[in-house]
C-alpha positions as CSV (number, residue, x, y, z in Angstrom):
1,M,-27.6,-105.7,-263.6
2,N,-26.0,-105.2,-260.2
3,K,-28.2,-107.0,-257.5
4,N,-27.6,-104.0,-255.2
5,F,-29.1,-101.6,-257.7
6,I,-32.3,-100.2,-256.4
7,S,-34.6,-98.4,-258.9
8,P,-38.2,-97.4,-258.4
9,M,-40.3,-99.4,-260.7
10,S,-43.8,-98.5,-261.8
11,D,-46.3,-100.0,-264.3
12,D,-48.3,-96.8,-264.2
13,F,-46.4,-95.2,-267.1
14,D,-44.5,-96.4,-270.1
15,E,-41.6,-94.5,-271.6
16,F,-42.6,-95.6,-275.1
17,P,-46.0,-94.9,-276.6
18,E,-48.1,-97.8,-277.9
19,I,-47.6,-98.4,-281.7
20,S,-50.8,-98.8,-283.6
21,Q,-51.4,-100.4,-287.0
22,A,-51.8,-96.9,-288.5
23,D,-48.3,-96.1,-287.3
24,L,-47.0,-99.2,-289.0
25,N,-48.9,-98.5,-292.2
26,N,-47.3,-95.0,-292.3
27,S,-43.8,-96.2,-291.6
28,I,-41.1,-96.4,-294.1
29,R,-39.0,-99.5,-294.4
30,R,-35.5,-98.7,-295.6
31,R,-33.3,-101.2,-297.4
32,N,-29.8,-101.1,-299.0
33,F,-28.3,-98.3,-297.0
34,A,-25.6,-96.6,-298.8
35,H,-22.1,-96.9,-297.3
36,I,-21.2,-93.6,-295.6
37,E,-17.5,-93.0,-295.0
38,K,-16.7,-92.0,-291.4
39,K,-15.2,-88.6,-290.9
40,Q,-11.6,-88.4,-290.0
41,N,-10.5,-86.2,-287.1
42,V,-7.7,-83.8,-287.8
43,N,-6.0,-81.0,-285.9
44,L,-6.1,-77.9,-288.0
45,A,-4.9,-74.4,-287.0
46,L,-7.2,-71.7,-288.3
47,D,-7.1,-67.9,-287.8
48,A,-9.4,-66.9,-285.0
49,D,-11.4,-64.5,-287.2
50,V,-12.1,-67.3,-289.7
51,I,-13.5,-69.5,-286.9
52,V,-15.6,-66.6,-285.6
53,W,-17.0,-66.1,-289.1
54,F,-17.9,-69.8,-289.6
55,K,-19.5,-69.9,-286.1
56,Q,-21.6,-66.9,-286.9
57,K,-22.7,-68.2,-290.3
58,S,-23.4,-71.8,-289.2
59,G,-26.1,-71.2,-286.7
60,D,-27.5,-74.5,-285.5
61,E,-25.8,-76.5,-288.2
62,G,-22.4,-76.5,-286.5
63,F,-19.3,-74.6,-287.7
64,Q,-17.3,-77.7,-288.5
65,S,-20.0,-79.0,-290.8
66,L,-20.0,-75.6,-292.6
67,I,-16.2,-75.6,-292.9
68,N,-16.4,-79.1,-294.4
69,A,-19.1,-78.1,-296.9
70,T,-17.1,-75.0,-297.9
71,L,-14.0,-77.0,-298.5
72,R,-16.0,-79.6,-300.5
73,E,-17.5,-76.8,-302.6
74,A,-14.0,-75.4,-303.3
75,I,-12.8,-78.8,-304.5
76,V,-15.8,-79.1,-306.9
77,R,-15.2,-75.6,-308.3
78,K,-11.5,-76.4,-308.8
79,N,-11.9,-79.8,-310.3
80,G,-15.3,-79.6,-311.9
81,E,-16.7,-82.5,-309.9
82,W,-16.0,-84.4,-306.7
C-alpha cells in the first residue's frame, strides 16, 4: 500500500457479517469442479432487427447469451446431439 494513502479507518463496523456455526453447517462444500470452456470473442455482423428481437426476448439474461443458446439449440436439432 502506498504510504501516502490516507483512508479513514473504523472498528465500529465490519464489511463482512460474522459467520456462525449454523452458517457453516448449512454451507455446501463443492469438489471436483467440471472444466468449463471459456467463451471465445468473435465479431459478427447481424441485421439490426435480429438484434432488436433478441434484446427484447432476453430481458435480464442478456441478448448474447440468448443468441448463444439459440445457436446451440439449432446445432442439436440439426445433428441430434451436441
